[in-house]
C-alpha positions in Angstrom: 97.0 73.1 139.1 93.8 75.0 139.8 93.0 75.8 136.1 93.5 74.1 132.8 93.9 77.4 130.8 97.5 77.3 129.5 99.5 79.1 126.8 102.9 79.0 125.3 103.9 82.0 127.4 105.4 80.9 130.7 105.2 83.5 133.5 107.8 83.2 136.3 106.2 84.5 139.5 108.8 85.6 142.0 107.7 85.9 145.6 110.4 87.2 148.1 109.3 86.1 151.6 110.4 87.1 155.0 108.2 86.6 158.2 104.8 86.9 156.6 102.9 83.9 157.9 99.8 86.1 158.5 99.3 86.8 154.8 101.3 84.2 152.9 98.6 81.6 152.5 96.3 84.2 150.9 99.0 85.4 148.6 99.9 81.9 147.4 96.3 80.9 146.9 95.6 84.0 144.8 98.6 83.1 142.5 97.7 79.4 142.3 94.1 80.3 141.4 95.0 82.5 138.4 92.8 81.8 135.4 96.1 81.8 133.4 97.7 78.7 134.7 101.1 78.4 132.9 103.1 79.7 135.8 106.3 78.8 137.6 106.0 80.1 141.1 109.5 80.8 142.6 109.2 81.3 146.4 112.4 82.7 147.9 112.3 82.2 151.7 114.7 84.9 152.9 115.6 83.4 156.3 112.1 83.6 157.8 112.0 82.9 161.5 108.2 82.4 161.7 106.0 79.8 160.1 106.4 81.1 156.5 108.5 78.1 155.4 106.0 75.6 156.7 103.2 77.4 154.8 105.3 77.3 151.6 106.0 73.6 152.0 102.3 72.8 152.5 101.4 74.7 149.3 104.3 73.2 147.3 103.2 69.7 148.3 99.9 70.3 146.4 101.1 72.3 143.4 104.1 71.2 141.3 104.4 74.7 139.9 105.8 75.9 143.2 109.6 75.9 143.8 111.0 76.8 147.2 114.4 78.5 147.5 115.4 78.5 151.2 118.3 80.9 152.0 119.7 83.0 154.8 118.4 86.5 155.2 119.9 89.1 152.8 117.0 91.4 152.0 114.3 91.9 149.4 116.6 92.8 146.6 118.8 89.8 147.0 115.8 87.5 147.2 114.3 89.0 144.0 117.6 88.6 142.2 117.9 85.0 143.2 114.4 84.5 141.8 115.3 86.2 138.6 118.4 84.1 138.2 116.3 80.9 138.5 113.5 82.0 136.2 112.7 80.3 132.9 109.6 82.2 131.8 109.0 84.5 128.9 107.6 87.0 131.4 108.5 87.9 135.0 106.1 88.9 137.7 107.1 90.1 141.2 104.5 89.5 144.0 105.0 90.8 147.5 104.0 88.1 150.0 101.6 90.3 152.0 99.6 91.2 148.9 97.3 89.2 146.6 96.0 89.1 143.1 92.5 89.1 141.5 92.0 85.8 139.7 92.3 87.2 136.1 95.4 89.4 136.7 97.9 87.5 134.4 95.2 86.7 131.8 94.5 90.5 131.6 98.1 91.5 131.3 99.0 88.9 128.7 95.9 89.7 126.7 97.1 93.3 126.4 100.6 92.2 125.4 99.3 89.8 122.8 96.9 92.4 121.4 100.0 94.6 120.7 102.2 91.9 119.1 103.3 89.9 122.2 106.8 89.8 123.6 108.2 90.7 120.2 106.7 94.2 120.6 106.2 94.8 124.3 108.8 94.8 127.1 106.6 95.7 130.2 102.9 95.5 130.7 101.6 97.8 133.5 98.2 98.0 135.1 96.3 99.9 137.8 96.1 98.3 141.2 94.0 98.3 144.3 95.2 100.0 147.5 94.0 97.8 150.3 93.3 99.2 153.8 92.5 96.3 156.2 93.3 97.9 159.5 96.2 95.6 160.0 99.3 97.0 158.3 98.7 100.8 158.6 97.3 103.5 156.5 95.1 106.4 157.7 92.9 104.0 159.7 95.8 102.6 161.8 95.4 105.2 164.5 91.6 105.2 164.5 89.4 103.7 167.2 88.6 100.0 167.0 85.1 100.7 165.8 86.4 103.0 163.1 89.0 100.4 162.0 86.3 97.7 161.8 84.1 99.9 159.6 86.7 100.3 157.0 88.4 96.9 157.2 89.4 95.5 153.8 88.5 98.8 152.1 89.9 99.0 148.6 90.5 102.2 146.5 92.1 102.6 143.1 95.7 103.6 142.9 96.7 107.3 142.3 97.3 106.9 138.6 94.1 105.0 137.7 92.5 106.9 134.7 95.5 109.1 134.3 97.8 107.1 132.0 96.6 108.1 128.6 99.3 107.5 125.9 98.4 108.5 122.4 99.2 105.0 121.2 100.5 101.6 122.6 103.2 100.4 123.1 104.6 103.7 124.4 107.6 105.1 126.2 107.6 106.2 129.8 107.6 109.8 128.7 104.1 109.3 127.3 102.9 107.6 130.5 104.7 109.7 133.1 102.1 109.1 135.7 103.7 105.6 136.2 106.8 107.4 137.6 105.0 110.0 139.6 103.4 107.8 142.2 104.2 104.8 144.4 106.9 102.7 142.7 104.4 99.9 142.0 106.8 97.6 140.1 104.7 94.6 141.1 101.6 95.8 139.1 103.3 94.6 136.0 104.9 91.8 134.0 108.4 92.2 132.4 109.8 90.5 129.4 112.6 88.4 130.9 114.9 88.8 127.9 114.5 92.6 128.1 115.7 92.5 131.8 118.6 90.3 130.8 119.6 92.4 127.7 119.8 95.5 129.8 121.3 93.9 133.0 118.4 95.0 135.0 118.3 93.7 138.6 117.5 94.8 142.1 119.9 96.7 144.4 120.8 94.4 147.2 120.5 96.2 150.6 119.5 94.9 154.0 115.8 94.4 154.7 113.1 95.7 152.4 115.4 98.7 151.7 113.0 100.3 149.2 114.9 98.4 146.4 111.8 98.9 144.2 112.7 102.6 143.7 115.9 102.2 141.5 114.4 99.1 139.8 111.5 101.3 138.6 113.9 103.7 136.9 116.3 101.0 135.6 113.4 99.1 133.9 111.1 101.8 132.7 113.8 104.3 131.5 115.9 101.9 129.5 113.9 102.4 126.3 111.2 100.0 127.4 108.2 99.5 125.2 105.3 99.8 127.6 101.7 98.6 127.5 99.1 99.6 130.0 95.7 98.3 131.2 93.6 100.7 133.2 92.1 97.9 135.3 93.3 96.8 138.7 94.4 93.2 139.3 97.1 93.5 142.0 95.9 94.2 145.5 98.5 96.1 147.5 98.2 96.3 151.3 98.9 99.9 152.1 101.3 100.9 154.8 100.3 104.5 154.7 102.1 107.7 155.6 102.2 106.8 159.3 104.2 103.7 158.6 106.4 105.5 156.1 107.3 108.0 158.8 107.9 105.3 161.4 110.2 103.5 158.9 112.1 106.7 158.2 112.7 107.3 161.9 114.0 103.7 162.3 116.1 103.8 159.0 116.6 107.5 158.2 119.3 106.9 155.6 117.1 104.6 153.4 114.7 107.1 151.6 117.4 109.4 150.2 119.9 106.6 149.6 117.3 105.0 147.3 116.5 108.3 145.7 120.2 108.9 144.9 120.2 105.3 143.4 117.3 106.4 141.2 119.2 109.4 140.1 122.3 107.4 139.4 120.3 105.0 137.2 118.8 108.0 135.4 122.4 109.4 134.8 123.6 106.0 133.7 120.8 105.9 131.1 121.4 109.5 130.0 117.9 110.6 130.8 117.3 114.1 129.6 113.6 114.2 129.3 112.2 117.0 131.5 109.1 115.2 132.5 111.1 112.2 133.8 113.5 114.6 135.6 110.5 116.4 137.2 109.0 113.1 138.4 112.3 112.1 140.0 112.7 115.6 141.5 109.2 115.4 143.0 110.1 112.0 144.6 113.4 113.5 145.9 111.5 116.4 147.6 109.0 113.9 149.1 111.9 111.8 150.5 113.8 114.9 151.7 110.9 116.2 153.7 110.3 112.7 155.1 114.0 112.5 156.1 114.0 116.0 157.7 110.9 115.1 159.8 112.5 111.8 160.8 115.6 113.7 162.1 113.4 116.1 164.1 111.4 113.1 165.6 114.6 111.3 166.5 116.1 114.4 168.1 112.9 114.9 170.1 112.9 111.3 171.3 116.5 111.5 172.2 117.5 108.9 169.6 120.0 110.9 167.7 123.3 109.2 167.2 126.3 109.1 164.8 123.9 107.9 162.1 122.1 111.2 162.2 125.3 113.0 161.2 125.4 110.9 158.1 121.7 111.6 157.4 122.3 115.3 157.6 125.2 115.0 155.2 123.1 112.9 152.8 120.1 115.3 153.0 122.4 118.2 152.1 124.0 116.3 149.2 120.6 115.3 147.9 119.1 118.8 148.1 122.2 120.2 146.2 121.7 117.5 143.6 118.2 118.7 142.7 117.6 121.1 139.8 116.3 124.2 141.6 114.5 125.4 138.5 112.5 122.2 138.3 111.7 122.5 142.0 110.6 126.1 141.9 108.5 125.7 138.8 106.6 122.6 139.9 103.2 123.4 141.5 103.1 119.9 142.9 105.9 120.8 145.3 104.8 122.7 148.4 106.5 125.8 149.7 108.2 123.8 152.5 110.0 121.6 149.9 111.0 124.6 147.8 112.3 126.3 150.9 114.5 123.3 151.7 116.2 123.5 148.3 116.5 127.3 148.3 118.1 127.2 151.8 120.6 124.5 150.9 121.6 126.0 147.5 121.7 129.5 149.0 119.1 130.8 146.4 116.3 133.3 146.9 113.0 131.7 147.6 110.6 132.2 144.7 107.4 134.0 145.1 104.4 131.9 146.1 102.1 131.1 143.2 99.0 130.6 145.2 96.5 130.5 142.4 98.4 127.8 140.5 99.0 125.8 143.7 95.3 126.1 144.7 94.2 125.0 141.2 96.4 122.0 141.4 95.1 121.0 144.9 91.6 121.4 143.7 92.2 119.1 140.7 93.7 116.5 143.0 90.9 116.8 145.5 88.2 116.3 142.8 90.2 113.3 141.4 90.5 111.7 144.8 86.9 112.2 145.7 85.9 110.7 142.3 88.1 107.6 142.7 88.4 107.0 146.4 85.2 108.5 147.7 84.5 111.4 150.1 84.8 109.4 153.4 88.3 108.2 152.5 89.4 111.7 151.4 88.0 113.2 154.6 89.9 110.8 156.7 93.1 111.4 154.8 92.7 115.2 155.2 92.3 114.7 159.0 95.4 112.6 159.0 97.4 115.2 157.1 96.2 117.9 159.4 97.3 115.9 162.4 100.6 115.2 160.7 101.1 118.9 160.0 100.4 119.8 163.6 102.9 117.1 164.8 105.6 118.5 162.5 105.1 122.0 163.8 105.4 120.7 167.3 108.5 118.7 166.4 110.2 121.8 165.0 109.3 123.9 168.0 110.7 121.2 170.4 113.8 120.8 168.2 114.5 124.6 168.2 114.1 124.8 171.9 116.5 121.9 172.3 119.1 123.7 170.1 118.8 126.9 172.1 119.4 125.0 175.3 
């Protein structure tokens, strides 16, 4: 063990691993070096074909807290579930193997839980996290020149809900910290009371590959009456894929985004969620994924990649748009006119009038927030990226329309 600081609370750290030899040593070292040392580190090797297993074995030989589960490939969700089944801790942590932790992450999360009565009073402890852009995985710098990438390598900015989660008291319910549902499903910036997960039968959906299984897990865990605690400090360091990689993934696997969104909605239905703020958050994510899916279909058509899968994607897109509450869509200033037009067209409803003032006020607030938290250079690069993306989308639609006419 790296540290002698221990406590009665055992944390089971589950790391699902598939072909991440480039980042795995850093990830493991950051977990092993935690100032809170009472950990069991469950590493599930999900059929890696690179050197990941050898790295695991080298670390396990030096740290008795590490357990290796070596299995055939079945995807992120299955690997996490296997880790959950073998966990003994009071608390559960999920760490993705290409990410890493600040040294005091678990100490910080447990201190917040203990301050509120410990695992007798708290089910989930959430925190802010760092978005890491290192020029390797993607993000807005992935398409920049080599010199530009070098200048921003390993840049870190706070997550999109930093400073925005402000419940009137703690512990709190998700309705009082809705920002945790509005942004990236950062299920790993948290620890979960293991008995809470067991009592509610909460587990990951098992789908091939990464499969965005974190999306339904977010709803299943946070909307099941969880007593939440929050720390507005970042401990988890998340390597950002960025919008370019999200678009590329959607083009390769166009069914995934909306399949997972429908899984989220199924979880919300199962839990009888009626709170309008939660429904708005889920609807906003649905619109985001619907636009991503539509653009993926256009890109696939332009590249001549359309096949039988695309017919299923069109059907899923239509089903998803019909599932959305049009009133929630039309009244939400966070949803752009393009997203509202998708729903109006599919549900055969008149498109509402544009509320330019409300939309501009929202964009201004977001702009000021992002400048304050991420800095002007990052925001400027992001805007350039969005402008380029918008132009590409317009070009895609024009090409697709010409293709249809021919």
